[in-house]
N, C-alpha and C positions, 0 to 999 in steps of 0.2 A: 577410619572416618567416624566422627562423632554422629550422634543421632541427628542433631540440628543441621550439620553439614550434609548428611545424607538426604534429609527432607529438602533442603535447598537445592541440591543437585537434581532430585526428582522433579521439582517444580520447574527448574530451568530447562531440563530436557523436555518436559511436557509442553512448555511454552514454545520451544523451538520446533517440536513436532507439529503443533497447531499452526505455527506461522508458516511452516513449509507447505501446509495444505493449500495456501493461496498459490504458491509457485507450482505445486503439483497439478493444480487445476487451471493453470493459465490458459489452456486451450478453451476453457469455457467462458473466458472473459468476453464481454460484449457491452454495448451501450445503446442508447436510443438516439434518434436523430437530434433531439433536444440536448442530450448529453454530449454529443459530438460538438454541437455549436457552443455549448457552455464551456467545455474544456478548451476548445480553440480560442475562445474569447478570453477566458481567465488566464491562460498561459501564453497567449499571443503566439499560438502555433500556426505555421503555414503548411504543415504536412497534410497529405490527403487521407492517410489511414491512421486516425487517432487511436483506434483500438490497438493496432500493432505497435504504435509509438508507446502507449501505456504499458503493453506487455513487456517491451524491451526495458523500459524504466523499472518495472517491477522486478524483472530478472536481475538487473544490475543491483538494485537495492537488496535483493535476496542473498547476495553474496555475503552480506553482513546483517542477516535478518534479525538477530537479537537486538539490534539498535534501530533498524530502519522499518521494520514491519511490525505492527501491533494490531491486535484485535480488541475492540472495545464494544461490547454488546453485539449488535447485528452487523457491524461494519469493520472492515479492514482499513487501516490507515497506513499508507506507504510513503515514507519520507524519501523524496527523490533529490534531496539537496536544496534545490531552489524552490521546491513546492511540496504539496501533499496530494496524493491521489486517494480518493475514497471509493471503496468497493463494497457492495453488499455481500455479506459473508455467506448467504444462502443461495442467491441467484447468480452470483459472480457478475452482477451488473456494475459497470464503472459508473458511479453516480456523478462524481464531479472531480475536479482537480483545481487547485488554486495555488498561487504563489504564496510563499511564507511572508509573514509580516516582519519587518525589521523591528527588533525588540527596542532599539533606541528611539526610532521615530514613530513606531506604530503603523507604518505604511509598508 
């Protein structure tokens, strides 16, 4: 393995370990009453337990975490296919979730 390939491998492994921290700490995920209302409204959810729904979506996304889970600054961003869940990286508060915009239409 060349030096540059070795460095790239270390960076990728480090990112995967960091990304797995969100899944490892999924039991700490929570949100506020305002967060529940915002997530329900933004995703048009009818479920009663929004936090549990988000946990399940994060675990599903975690199966391919190198593509679906990223950390940018103080937040985790989880691509759930039809939308994005935003989680504070320090408190594990689910801040919001929103549907993805269609690249062609902007909506």
